[in-house]
Structure formats: structure tokens, C-alpha cells
C-alpha positions as a printed NumPy array, in Angstrom:
array([[101.403, 110.041,  93.242],
       [101.048, 105.779,  92.947],
       [ 98.393, 104.528,  95.278],
       [ 99.26 , 101.164,  97.643],
       [ 96.885,  98.987,  96.914],
       [ 94.773,  97.065,  99.402],
       [ 92.23 ,  93.689,  99.114],
       [ 89.979,  92.754, 102.262],
       [ 88.501,  89.209, 102.515],
       [ 86.602,  87.38 , 104.16 ],
       [ 84.065,  84.64 , 103.14 ],
       [ 81.349,  85.631, 101.579],
       [ 82.323,  89.286, 100.393],
       [ 79.04 ,  90.791, 101.065],
       [ 79.32 ,  92.393, 104.489],
       [ 82.76 ,  92.808, 106.114],
       [ 85.407,  92.865, 103.461],
       [ 82.712,  95.338, 101.019],
       [ 82.778,  97.257, 104.531],
       [ 86.386,  97.589, 104.463],
       [ 87.094,  98.376, 100.463],
       [ 84.341, 101.565, 100.56 ],
       [ 85.452, 102.107, 103.746],
       [ 89.036, 102.999, 102.798],
       [ 88.224, 104.538,  99.292],
       [ 85.906, 107.388, 101.768],
       [ 88.964, 107.859, 104.736],
       [ 91.537, 107.304, 102.289],
       [ 91.41 , 107.278,  98.298],
       [ 94.001, 109.289,  97.504],
       [ 96.519, 107.085,  98.243],
       [ 95.196, 103.883,  98.373],
       [ 93.121, 101.519,  95.603],
       [ 91.149,  99.689,  97.529],
       [ 89.48 ,  96.025,  96.334],
       [ 87.488,  93.368,  98.241],
       [ 86.83 ,  89.177,  97.551],
       [ 85.784,  86.346,  99.058],
       [ 86.221,  82.721,  99.145],
       [ 82.905,  82.023,  98.569],
       [ 81.219,  84.794,  97.424],
       [ 77.389,  85.507,  97.397],
       [ 76.034,  88.583,  96.625],
       [ 76.174,  92.841,  98.799],
       [ 73.999,  91.904, 101.375],
       [ 71.283,  94.529, 101.419],
       [ 72.131,  96.162, 105.026],
       [ 75.812,  96.165, 104.032],
       [ 74.672,  99.072, 101.501],
       [ 72.039, 100.155, 103.963],
       [ 74.69 , 100.661, 107.032],
       [ 77.135, 102.066, 103.978],
       [ 74.583, 104.644, 102.738],
       [ 73.508, 105.386, 106.483],
       [ 76.96 , 106.19 , 107.45 ],
       [ 77.805, 109.067, 104.156],
       [ 79.897, 106.335, 102.199],
       [ 79.253, 105.542,  98.739],
       [ 78.724, 102.141,  97.57 ],
       [ 77.983, 102.691,  94.359],
       [ 80.185, 100.191,  92.095],
       [ 80.37 ,  97.024,  94.873],
       [ 80.269,  93.775,  93.756],
       [ 81.556,  90.354,  95.257],
       [ 84.362,  88.912,  93.387],
       [ 86.341,  85.492,  94.185],
       [ 89.455,  85.267,  95.874],
       [ 91.038,  83.83 ,  92.613],
       [ 90.034,  87.022,  90.473],
       [ 92.765,  88.695,  92.218],
       [ 95.487,  85.201,  91.606],
       [ 99.1  ,  86.586,  90.701],
       [ 98.441,  90.056,  91.627],
       [100.268,  92.231,  94.205],
       [ 98.861,  94.093,  96.968],
       [100.595,  96.465,  99.62 ],
       [ 98.32 ,  95.2  , 102.297],
       [ 96.065,  92.164, 102.788],
       [ 93.511,  92.48 , 105.455],
       [ 91.604,  89.661, 105.905],
       [ 88.317,  89.761, 108.359],
       [ 87.239,  86.127, 108.725],
       [ 88.575,  82.72 , 109.81 ],
       [ 87.358,  81.096, 106.966],
       [ 89.226,  83.304, 104.794],
       [ 92.205,  83.398, 106.568],
       [ 92.241,  79.787, 105.567],
       [ 91.679,  80.232, 101.516],
       [ 94.844,  83.051, 101.941],
       [ 97.106,  80.373, 102.594],
       [ 96.299,  78.396,  98.977],
       [ 95.985,  82.337,  97.318],
       [ 98.541,  82.64 ,  94.201],
       [ 98.964,  86.462,  95.273],
       [101.579,  88.415,  97.047],
       [101.65 ,  91.304,  99.886],
       [103.695,  93.398, 101.744],
       [101.968,  93.335, 104.766],
       [ 98.986,  90.486, 105.423],
       [ 97.015,  91.562, 108.715],
       [ 93.923,  89.633, 110.066],
       [ 91.101,  91.472, 112.093],
       [ 88.613,  88.734, 113.29 ],
       [ 85.025,  90.485, 113.   ],
       [ 82.224,  89.36 , 113.431],
       [ 79.993,  88.222, 111.035],
       [ 77.253,  90.289, 111.116],
       [ 75.027,  88.12 , 109.016],
       [ 74.805,  85.244, 111.673],
       [ 74.066,  88.072, 114.601],
       [ 70.093,  88.665, 115.165],
       [ 70.304,  92.582, 116.174],
       [ 68.92 ,  95.054, 114.288],
       [ 72.369,  96.788, 114.596],
       [ 74.662,  93.919, 113.726],
       [ 76.07 ,  95.536, 110.472],
       [ 76.141,  99.111, 111.625],
       [ 78.753,  97.204, 114.535],
       [ 80.641,  95.657, 112.168],
       [ 80.964,  98.873, 110.083],
       [ 81.821, 100.381, 113.555],
       [ 84.382,  98.468, 114.112],
       [ 86.153,  98.138, 110.904],
       [ 86.529, 101.44 , 110.947],
       [ 88.042, 101.407, 114.199],
       [ 90.607,  99.128, 112.623],
       [ 91.189, 100.897, 109.387],
       [ 91.604, 104.379, 110.698],
       [ 94.215, 102.956, 113.523],
       [ 96.353, 100.746, 110.439],
       [ 96.297, 104.337, 108.173],
       [ 97.379, 106.242, 111.547],
       [100.116, 103.875, 112.106],
       [101.417, 103.832, 108.797],
       [101.793, 108.279, 108.969],
       [ 98.424, 108.964, 106.916],
       [ 95.775, 111.373, 108.505],
       [ 91.826, 110.396, 107.398],
       [ 89.154, 112.272, 107.038],
       [ 86.481, 110.762, 110.255]])
């Protein structure tokens, strides 16, 4: 079975897009190949990795990558998780069948201990709905 390729994008590729990549692998990795990138990549934030681990979601192999690393590639869906990445996508030299924009608040800018857990929960909620709209069951 060919797995559909999905790319998650945010500014730094240190929190939200990495969460999306890890969550899609966790929920439907048998049907989708998940990737993530940033318009200005940094490195995975330790609180991102901790939030994933606390939820039992594998974080091994997650690394921040540049949007340019995926130039010329094709994806079934590109899911953009912030305004800055949305703007950078206009110039991206890749393609997708579906382009979604989910404005998830950057947990790095929220001074609350549960900011990363809340971002993860919001991405899980939207991803679960997206999978359901595609006729995909998920392990919740």
C-alpha cells in the first residue's frame, strides 16, 4: 500500500510542526508518511519532546529541517501551522494536492507550563478531524 505523504510546516520547526509529524505517525503511520519543516528552522524544543513523550508519542528521529529541503517534492497534503510559514509557502517550490492552514498558537511564546500540552492537544484534535474527513480511523 502506498502511503500518502504529508508535510507539516511552521516557522522554527521546533514545536508545532514536529508535533504534527509525530502525531500523524502515531495515529496513522501505516497510511501516511509524515514530514515537517520550518521557514526558519531552529532545533527541537525540549518541551516539545517532553510533551510528546508524556502522551506516549514516539519522538525519536525528530529533527528540525528547512522548507528548502523539500523543494520540488510532491505531497498529498501540506498543513501549515502558523502565519510566518503560511507566507513562506507562497514561494515554496513544491506541490501538494491539499493545502491546509491551522493557526496554532506558538507554545514558545506562551508563559504557561501547559502551553506545549495544549498545542499538542489542539493539533491532535484537528488532525483527528482531518483523518475522519478522509475516512481514516485513528487510534485515540
